[in-house]
C-alpha positions in Angstrom: -27.9 -32.4 37.1 -26.8 -32.0 33.7 -24.6 -34.9 31.7 -21.9 -33.1 30.7 -19.9 -34.9 27.9 -16.8 -33.7 26.0 -18.6 -33.2 22.9 -21.2 -31.0 24.3 -18.4 -28.6 25.7 -16.9 -28.4 22.0 -20.2 -28.0 20.1 -20.4 -24.1 21.0 -16.9 -23.4 20.1 -17.4 -25.6 17.0 -20.2 -23.3 16.1 -18.4 -20.2 16.9 -15.3 -21.5 14.1 -18.1 -22.4 11.5 -19.6 -18.7 11.5 -16.6 -16.6 12.1 -13.9 -18.9 10.5 -13.2 -16.4 7.5 -13.0 -13.5 10.0 -10.8 -15.4 12.3 -8.4 -16.7 9.2 -8.1 -12.8 8.4 -7.5 -11.8 11.4 -4.4 -14.3 12.3 -3.1 -13.3 9.0 -2.8 -9.7 9.4 -1.6 -10.3 13.0 0.9 -12.7 11.8 2.0 -10.0 8.7 2.0 -7.3 11.2 4.3 -9.5 13.7 7.0 -10.2 10.9 7.2 -6.6 9.8 7.8 -5.7 13.3 10.5 -8.3 13.8 12.0 -7.5 10.5 11.9 -4.0 11.3 13.6 -4.6 14.9 16.2 -6.8 13.0 17.2 -3.8 10.6 17.2 -0.7 13.1 19.0 -2.8 15.8 22.5 -1.5 16.0 25.3 -4.1 16.1 28.0 -3.4 18.5 31.9 -4.6 18.5 31.4 -6.0 21.9 30.3 -9.5 20.5 33.8 -10.7 20.2 33.8 -10.4 16.3 37.2 -9.1 15.0 37.8 -8.1 11.3 40.6 -9.6 9.7 41.1 -6.4 7.5 43.6 -4.5 9.1 42.7 -0.6 9.3 44.5 1.3 7.2 46.4 -1.8 5.2 45.8 -0.7 1.5 48.0 -1.7 -1.5 50.0 1.1 -3.3 47.7 0.1 -6.7 44.2 0.9 -5.0 45.6 4.0 -3.4 46.9 5.5 -6.6 43.3 4.4 -8.2 41.6 6.6 -5.5 43.8 9.2 -5.8 42.8 9.6 -9.4 39.0 9.9 -8.7 37.3 13.6 -8.7 36.2 15.1 -5.9 32.5 16.5 -6.2 33.8 20.0 -6.2 35.6 19.3 -9.6 33.8 20.1 -12.8 33.4 17.4 -15.0 34.4 17.5 -18.7 31.7 17.6 -20.8 30.7 14.2 -22.8 31.1 14.8 -26.9 28.3 12.5 -28.7 29.3 11.4 -32.3 27.8 13.5 -34.8 24.9 12.2 -37.4 22.5 9.3 -36.2 24.3 6.1 -34.9 22.7 2.9 -34.8 22.5 1.7 -31.1 22.3 -1.9 -32.0 25.6 -2.2 -34.4 28.8 -2.7 -33.3 
């Protein structure tokens, strides 16, 4: 009967790591990066719902008059924008 020791059991595994250590390293790095990308993608695409108990402290429809006037002064995309007039002659962009 063979005498099995702990060292003799791990010797083939040690030779395997010694021979393919760079390949195993690259495989683990690529697998880790792939898992990180998949987790990030899952985080970014998961839709959050309002059923998680969070309520916003901002009331819907509550806006002050100054902000409302500033919003109404904005132009819509269907309106034409006035042409930009540049100053005549050469100007120094570094001068004030």
